[in-house]
LODO-369187 format. One record per atom (N, C-alpha, C): residue in one letter; x, y, z. Coordinates in steps of 0.02 Angstrom, whole numbers, padded with zeros to 5 digits, always signed. Atoms other than C-alpha are relative to their C-alpha. Layout:
AXYZ ...
***
This chain:
M-00028+00045-00049 M+03873+00542+00746 M+00041+00039+00051 E-00036-00034-00053 E+03936+00605+00913 E+00058-00043+00025 V-00059+00034-00027 V+04111+00558+00968 V+00015+00032+00068 I-00011-00023-00068 I+04142+00571+01155 I+00072-00016+00020 H-00068+00010-00026 H+04314+00594+01233 H-00006-00012+00075 D-00001+00018-00071 D+04326+00504+01400 D+00071+00007+00025 L-00069-00013-00023 L+04481+00581+01479 L+00022-00049+00054 E-00018+00046-00054 E+04476+00466+01630 E+00019-00069-00026 E-00014+00066+00029 E+04470+00305+01528 E+00050+00003-00058 K-00045-00011+00057 K+04583+00380+01392 K-00027-00037-00061 R+00036+00033+00054 R+04462+00335+01255 R-00044+00050-00037 F+00049-00035+00041 F+04367+00413+01112 F-00050-00053-00021 Y+00048+00051+00018 Y+04204+00323+01079 Y-00065+00031-00026 S+00065-00020+00026 S+04036+00331+00996 S-00048-00059+00007 V+00052+00052-00003 V+03875+00235+01025 V-00044+00009-00061 V+00038-00002+00062 V+03793+00195+00859 V-00042-00064-00003 E+00046+00058+00003 E+03642+00081+00840 E+00007-00043+00063 A-00006+00033-00066 A+03660+00037+01026 A+00064-00041+00009 Q-00064+00035-00005 Q+03838-00025+00999 Q+00056+00052+00007 T-00054-00046-00014 T+04000+00055+01057 T+00061-00015-00043 A-00062+00002+00038 A+04146+00088+00940 A+00049+00045+00036 L-00047-00039-00041 L+04307+00156+01016 L+00071+00000-00027 M-00072-00003+00011 M+04488+00206+01006 M+00032+00016+00067 D-00035-00009-00063 D+04599+00187+01159 D+00068+00033-00012 Y-00066-00031+00004 Y+04755+00288+01193 Y+00034+00002+00068 K-00040-00009-00061 K+04893+00311+01320 K+00036+00066-00005 V-00041-00061-00003 V+04980+00469+01376 V+00071-00022+00010 V-00071+00020-00003 V+05165+00442+01341 V+00038+00050+00043 D-00029-00055-00039 D+05222+00611+01408 D-00042+00062-00012 K+00040-00061+00004 K+05163+00791+01414 K-00013+00023-00072 K+00007-00021+00070 K+05179+00808+01225 K-00021-00056-00048 T+00010+00057+00045 T+05140+00634+01158 T-00056-00046+00023 L+00052+00049-00012 L+04990+00519+01145 L+00012-00061-00044 K-00007+00061+00039 K+04996+00338+01089 K-00070-00027-00014 Y+00065+00026+00021 Y+04842+00286+00990 Y+00011-00074-00019 Y-00021+00069+00007 Y+04851+00098+01008 Y-00055-00051-00014 H+00052+00050+00010 H+04681+00014+00989 H-00064+00031-00026 T+00064-00022+00028 T+04528+00041+00880 T-00044-00062-00007 F+00047+00056+00007 F+04374-00070+00886 F-00068+00026-00023 V+00067-00014+00024 V+04212-00063+00789 V-00037-00067-00003 P+00039+00062+00004 P+04078-00197+00814 P-00015-00019-00072 P+00012+00022+00070 P+04051-00302+00656 P-00059+00033-00036 P+00056-00031+00037 P+03877-00230+00615 P+00012+00072-00021 L-00013-00071+00015 L+03951-00053+00610 L+00059+00008-00049 R-00059-00006+00044 R+04103-00092+00502 R-00021+00020-00070 G+00015-00023+00068 G+04110-00010+00333 G-00045+00062-00002 K+00045-00058-00004 K+04005+00138+00393 K+00038+00063+00021 K-00043-00058-00015 K+04152+00257+00425 K-00003+00021+00073 V+00003-00016-00071 V+04127+00248+00613 V+00070+00009+00028 A-00069-00005-00023 A+04311+00215+00648 A+00033+00063-00026 A-00030-00060+00029 A+04361+00355+00530 A-00021+00063+00038 E+00025-00059-00036 E+04253+00480+00623 E+00031+00004+00070 I-00030+00001-00066 I+04322+00426+00792 I+00073+00020-00004 V-00071-00015+00008 V+04503+00432+00733 V+00010+00073-00020 K-00004-00071+00020 K+04476+00601+00649 K-00009+00045+00061 T+00012-00039-00060 T+04406+00670+00812 T+00061-00003+00047 A-00059+00008-00043 A+04554+00600+00910 A+00060+00038-00027 L-00056-00036+00030 L+04679+00674+00788 L-00011+00076+00005 E+00015-00071-00009 E+04592+00843+00795 E+00014+00021+00072 Y-00015-00014-00071 Y+04605+00835+00985 Y+00076+00009+00009 A-00073-00004-00005 A+04792+00802+00970 A+00025+00065-00031 K-00020-00061+00035 K+04812+00944+00845 K-00016+00063+00040 E+00022-00059-00038 E+04714+01070+00949 E+00038+00009+00066 N-00034-00002-00064 N+04812+01026+01105 N+00076-00010-00005 N-00072+00003+00014 N+04986+01020+01025 N+00033-00065+00022 F-00029+00065-00014 F+05014+00834+01050 F+00028-00030-00064 K-00023+00044+00053 K+05117+00720+00939 K-00035-00067+00013 V+00036+00063-00005 V+05041+00549+00905 V+00045-00057-00023 I-00031+00063+00020 I+05119+00376+00902 I-00057-00046-00021 P+00055+00041+00023 P+05000+00276+00792 P+00018-00075-00001 S-00017+00071-00001 S+05033+00098+00849 S-00058-00045-00022 C+00058+00036+00028 C+04858+00045+00795 C+00005+00003-00076 P-00006-00001+00074 P+04865-00009+00611 P-00052+00044-00034 Y+00050-00042+00032 Y+04701+00079+00572 Y+00018+00074+00005 V-00019-00070-00009 V+04762+00245+00644 V+00058+00017-00047 K-00058-00012+00044 K+04927+00228+00549 K-00023+00008-00072 K+00027-00003+00069 K+04832+00196+00386 K-00040+00064-00011 F+00040-00062+00005 F+04713+00341+00419 F+00046+00060-00009 I-00047-00056+00006 I+04859+00461+00444 I+00033+00000-00068 A-00032+00006+00066 A+04943+00397+00285 A-00046+00026-00055 R+00049-00021+00051 R+04783+00434+00187 R-00022+00073+00007 H+00022-00069-00013 H+04756+00607+00262 H+00061+00044+00016 P-00061-00040-00009 P+04907+00722+00237 P-00005+00054+00053 E+00008-00053-00049 E+04833+00854+00352 E+00017-00022+00071 Y-00017+00025-00067 Y+04874+00742+00501 Y+00071-00030+00004 Q-00066+00032+00001 Q+05045+00678+00448 Q+00052+00036+00043 N-00048-00036-00041 N+05136+00814+00543 N-00010-00015+00075 L+00011+00020-00070 L+05062+00745+00706 L+00038-00063+00019 E-00031+00065-00013 E+05148+00578+00687 E+00071+00008+00026 Q-00068-00002-00029 Q+05300+00550+00795 Q+00038-00060-00024 
***
């Protein structure tokens, strides 16, 4: 599954089975990103699509020295379940 980072729209997304799953974010400041919305179409739910998108987004934050405000419940839960990303949380 390919996850695409759309810098202009501030979105990570993937097209799977002709449907788009996504995670939107906002730039808070030069060091902080707010991950605030995740959406997966019903037919794709339960297939780890959101997990792959969020993982890619967190890796982007990690590689670029950003802190993350996980205001999306899914992102917050993902970070709680994956200790390797907990140091990104602001």
